[in-house]
N, C-alpha and C positions, 0 to 999 in steps of 0.2 A: 504494500500500500504506500501511497505518497506520504512522505513525512509531514509535509505541510498540510495536505488534505485531511489526514486523519486526526489532527490536533483539534480539540473542541474549542469553540469560541465562547469565552465567559461573557455573560451579559451583565454589565454593571448596574447599580441601582439608578433608577430614573430613566432607563432605556428600555424601550419595548420593541420586540422583533415580531413581524407578522409575515407569514408566507401564504400567498393565495395565487393559484394558477401559475406557478413557477416564477412569481415576482416577489422578491424579498423587500419589505419595507421596514426601515429602521427609524424610530422616532426617539428623540432625546432632547435635552435642554438646549442644544446648539442648533437644532433643526431636524429636518426629515429628509432621508435619502432613499431612493429605490434602485433596485438592480434586477434585471431579468436574468434568470438562471436557466441553463439548459434543462428542459423538462425531463430528460433521462436521469439526471442526478436527483437524489432524494435529500431534501432539507428537513431536518427534524429539530424541534425546540423542546428540550426536556430539562427539567429542574435547573433553570438558569444557564443552560449551555445550548449552543447551536452546533449541530454536527451534520456533516455532509457525507453521504455514501454514494458510491458509484456502482452501476449494474454489472460491469465487467472490467477486465484488465486490458481492454483495448488501449492502444496508444492515445487515441482521441479522448477517451474517458479519463485516463490517468492525467493528461495535461489539464483538462477542464476541472478536475477534482481540486487540484491545488490552486488553480486560478480563481475559481469562484469562492473558495474558502478565504483566500487572501483579500478578495474584493469585499466580502461581507465583513471580515475583520476590520478593514480600513473604514468601512461605513460605521461600525460600532464605535471605534476609537474617535472618528470624526464628530459624531453627534454627541459624544460624552465629553471629550477633551478638546477637540479641534486640532487643526494643524496650523503651523506658523513657519514662514520662510522669511529670511532677511537677505536682501541684496545690497551690495556695497558698490558705490560709484567711485572708481579710482581714476583720477585725471584732473588736470587743472581746469577749472571753470565748469566742471560737470555738476549739475544741480537737478534736484527733483522737488516738485510741489504737488501736493495732493489736495484737491478740492472736491469733496463728495466722492463720486465714483470715477472722476477724471484725474489721470496722472499726467503731469506735464514734465517732460524731461528735456534738459539742455545738455547735449552730448558732444558738443564741438562741431555740429553741423551748422549750416547757415540759417537754420530754422529750428524752432522748438518742436518737439514731438508730443502730441496729445494722444493718450490711450484711454479709451472708455472701457472700464473694467466691468465684469458681470456683477449683478447685485449680490451674489453669494460670497464675493470676495471683499473683505474689508482692507483698506489700504491706509497706510500712515507713512509720511515722509519726515525724517529727522535730519537736521543738519546742525552740527555743533562746530564751534570754532576750532581750527587745527585738526579736524577729523574729517574723514570721508563721509559724504552724505549717505544715509541709509534709507532703503525702502522696505517697510515691514508689511507683509501680506499675511492675512489670516482667513481661514475658511474651514468649513466642516467637510468639504469634498476634496480629498487628497489629489485626485486625478485632475480636477479643474485648476487647483492651486498650482500644481506642477506645470500645467500647460500655460498658464498665465505667466509664471516665472520664466519659462523657456522663451516665450514671446518677447518679454521685456529684455532678457539677456541677449537675444539674437540681434537686437538693435545695435549693440556695440560689444561684441565678445572680447574678453580679455586677450590682449596680444602678448606674445612671449618675450618681446624685447624690453619694453618698459613696464609691462603689467597693467597698462591702461585699459579701461573698459568696465563692464558691469559684471560683477562676480558674486557668488554666494559668500556669505560671511563664513570664514573658516576654510574656504576652498583654497587649495594650493595650486598656483599657476607655475608650470614648469618653465623656467626662464632659460633663454638662450643668450650666449655672449654675442656681442655685435661683431663688426668687422675687426679683423686682427690688424692692429696699427703697425705700419712699417714692414709688413711681410713682403719679401722679395724672392 
């Protein structure tokens, strides 16, 4: 059996899980999420745990067993605790402003970039003196949060020579040495 797929998912207090017609709905203090599950997989809710079982050991069933267990676990964690990502803007003159659901970025281009974020994602921009500006994103949907972060990061990926660009806090950028001076 799949190591990930056979692990039961604990349901924390304040979270309710409902399965109806192979659609799993998870409700909690941070919001509500739904996920359609392959109808061949069996989702059971017993004494505070969600377990998934597969009908056979086919390659397709094994793959989906672990996948749907991970997706449901991410939903349970999302509605109970939520997810948070921090992006750091490294570069002279790089700035970020958040007004409502619109994020304004100045990334060294001739124009400012405006990004309208989905309503499920909360955004906050921090800029302190002598520190790089931060963009803090929070959501109950891990998949949507990762997609939004990837979109923002793709506007100015960190480059390997000076390290300028948008990077995740704690991310290590592999640096390259520049030209060798005076090499003949």
